[in-house]
C-alpha positions in Angstrom: 26.9 18.9 20.3 27.9 15.5 21.5 24.2 14.9 22.5 23.5 14.5 18.8 25.5 11.3 18.7 24.4 10.1 22.1 22.9 6.6 22.5 20.3 7.6 25.0 16.7 6.4 24.7 15.7 10.1 24.2 17.6 10.3 20.9 14.9 8.8 18.7 12.3 11.0 20.4 14.5 14.1 19.9 15.1 13.4 16.3 11.5 12.3 15.7 10.2 15.7 16.9 12.6 17.5 14.6 11.7 15.4 11.6 8.0 15.7 12.3 8.3 19.5 12.6 10.3 19.7 9.4 7.8 17.5 7.6 4.8 19.5 8.6 6.6 22.8 7.8 7.5 21.5 4.4 3.9 20.3 3.7 2.3 23.6 4.8 4.8 25.7 2.9 4.3 23.5 -0.2 0.5 24.1 0.0 1.3 27.9 0.2 3.7 27.6 -2.7 1.1 25.8 -4.9 -1.5 28.4 -4.0 0.8 31.2 -4.9 1.8 29.6 -8.2 -1.8 28.9 -9.2 -3.7 31.9 -8.0 -1.2 34.7 -7.8 1.1 34.0 -10.8 -1.1 31.9 -13.1 -4.5 33.5 -12.4 -6.2 30.3 -11.2 -4.7 28.0 -13.9 -2.7 25.1 -12.5 0.6 24.3 -14.2 1.5 20.6 -13.8 5.2 21.3 -14.2 5.1 22.5 -10.6 3.5 19.3 -9.2 5.5 18.5 -6.1 7.1 15.2 -7.0 10.8 15.8 -7.7 13.8 14.3 -5.8 13.8 17.4 -3.6 10.1 16.9 -2.8 10.3 13.3 -1.5 11.6 14.2 2.0 8.3 16.1 2.5 6.4 12.9 2.2 8.8 10.9 4.4 9.4 13.2 7.3 5.9 13.3 8.8 5.7 9.5 9.0 9.3 8.9 10.0 8.8 9.2 13.7 6.0 6.7 13.6 7.8 4.1 11.5 8.3 1.1 13.7 10.0 -1.3 11.2 13.8 -1.0 11.6 14.3 -1.9 7.9 11.9 0.8 6.7 13.2 3.4 9.2 16.8 2.7 8.1 15.8 2.9 4.5 14.2 6.3 5.0 17.1 7.7 7.1 19.6 6.4 4.5 17.6 8.0 1.7 17.5 11.3 3.5 21.2 11.3 4.3 22.2 10.4 0.7 19.6 11.1 -2.0 17.9 13.9 0.0 21.2 15.5 0.9 22.3 15.2 -2.7 19.2 16.9 -3.9 19.8 19.8 -1.5 23.4 20.2 -2.5 23.2 19.7 -6.3 20.7 22.4 -6.9 23.3 25.0 -6.0 25.3 24.0 -9.1 22.5 25.7 -11.1 20.2 28.0 -9.2 18.2 29.2 -12.1 15.3 26.8 -11.2 15.1 28.4 -7.7 14.0 31.8 -9.0 10.4 33.0 -9.4 8.8 36.4 -10.2 7.6 36.4 -6.6 10.5 37.0 -4.2 8.8 35.0 -1.4 8.8 32.0 -3.7 12.4 32.4 -4.5 13.2 32.6 -0.8 11.1 29.5 -0.2 13.1 27.6 -2.8 16.4 28.5 -1.3 15.3 27.8 2.2 13.8 24.4 1.2 17.1 23.2 -0.2 19.1 24.4 2.8 16.6 22.5 5.0 17.2 19.4 2.9 20.9 19.7 3.7 20.2 20.1 7.4 17.8 17.2 7.4 20.3 15.0 5.5 23.0 15.7 8.1 20.7 15.1 11.0 19.3 11.9 9.4 22.9 10.6 9.4 23.3 11.6 13.0 20.0 9.9 13.9 21.0 6.7 12.1 24.3 6.5 14.0 22.9 7.5 17.4 20.1 4.9 17.3 22.7 2.2 16.5 25.9 3.4 18.2 29.0 1.9 16.9 27.2 0.4 13.9 28.0 2.2 10.6 25.3 2.5 8.0 25.5 -0.7 6.1 25.4 -1.4 2.4 22.0 -3.0 2.9 20.8 0.4 4.1 22.1 2.1 1.0 20.6 -0.6 -1.1 17.3 0.0 0.5 17.6 3.7 -0.3 18.5 3.0 -3.9 15.4 0.7 -4.3 13.3 3.4 -2.7 14.7 6.0 -5.1 14.1 3.8 -8.1 10.5 3.3 -6.9 10.2 7.0 -6.8 11.5 7.2 -10.3 8.9 4.7 -11.4 6.2 6.7 -9.7 7.5 9.9 -11.3 7.4 8.2 -14.7 3.8 7.1 -14.1 2.8 10.6 -13.0 4.4 12.0 -16.2 2.4 9.7 -18.4 -0.9 10.0 -16.6 -0.9 13.8 -16.1 0.9 14.6 -19.3 -2.4 15.0 -21.0 -3.2 18.0 -18.8 -0.1 20.0 -19.5 3.7 20.1 -19.3 5.0 17.8 -16.6 8.5 16.4 -16.1 8.8 14.9 -12.7 12.3 13.8 -11.7 13.3 15.3 -15.1 12.9 11.8 -16.7 10.0 12.4 -19.1 11.3 11.2 -22.5 8.8 13.6 -24.1 10.9 16.6 -23.1 14.7 17.2 -23.5 16.8 16.7 -20.4 17.0 20.0 -18.5 19.7 19.2 -15.9 23.0 21.0 -16.2 25.8 19.0 -17.9 23.4 16.2 -18.8 21.5 18.4 -21.2 24.8 18.9 -23.2 25.0 15.2 -23.7 21.7 14.8 -25.4 22.9 15.6 -29.0 25.6 13.0 -28.6 23.8 10.2 -26.8 20.1 10.8 -27.3 17.6 12.0 -24.7 16.5 8.6 -23.4 20.1 7.4 -22.9 20.9 10.6 -21.0 17.8 10.1 -18.8 19.1 6.6 -17.8 22.6 8.0 -17.3 21.1 10.8 -15.1 19.4 8.2 -12.9 22.6 6.1 -12.7 24.7 9.1 -11.8 22.2 10.2 -9.1 22.6 6.7 -7.6 26.4 7.1 -7.9 26.4 10.5 -6.3 24.3 9.2 -3.4 26.7 6.3 -3.1 29.6 8.8 -2.7 27.7 10.5 0.1 27.0 7.2 1.7 30.7 6.3 1.8 31.5 9.7 3.1 29.1 9.1 6.1 30.8 5.8 6.8 34.1 7.6 7.2 32.8 10.8 8.9 30.2 9.5 11.4 32.5 7.5 13.7 35.2 10.3 13.6 32.6 13.0 14.4 31.2 11.0 17.3 34.8 10.4 18.6 35.7 14.1 18.4 32.5 15.2 20.1 32.9 12.6 22.8 36.4 13.9 23.4 38.2 10.6 22.7 39.8 11.9 19.5 41.1 15.4 18.9 40.3 17.1 15.6 43.3 17.5 13.3 
């Protein structure tokens, strides 16, 4: 276990192989999912609401390129995003699992497995960030980069909603003002605050939730490394 936090030159390669494998697995499984949804459940008609651009989908686009990202700033941004926003997406869905269920059991299993993998990837992204820069905690600049990247994804999702909305129902990131907020808790606030206000509140609370995870990592990473190295005993 302590190899996870080691500072050896093999660490980036070890994590890189894992991230690449996860990224390719997610991409291939998403192609399979889209094919099942289109040709098995919808008889050849594509439903745009299943377009793969939600918060939980973004790691699929990051992971295949992460091992080849040479820029330290960009790499830290991606790792910080995975260990905060990506991890949040994996965890939060279990507060309301209704969206994970499909008429086809294989698709339901895929949805659960996908979000469990997001949690694993988020944890290992934190370990990768710490092992590549031993003794250096994830900085607020890293978190800021992750926030900017998330907001850019929100902007991209809003653009996709507007461009593809003419073809059918689409609500990427759940921020399409043409449709009522669907997320648990936030949907209850719509009658009081209005849909658009709740959408911005949802975005803000997502940033806040990711920030909580970021602060958690700043506390846990050095302690976990110390415990695994044997310098500190677990309480």
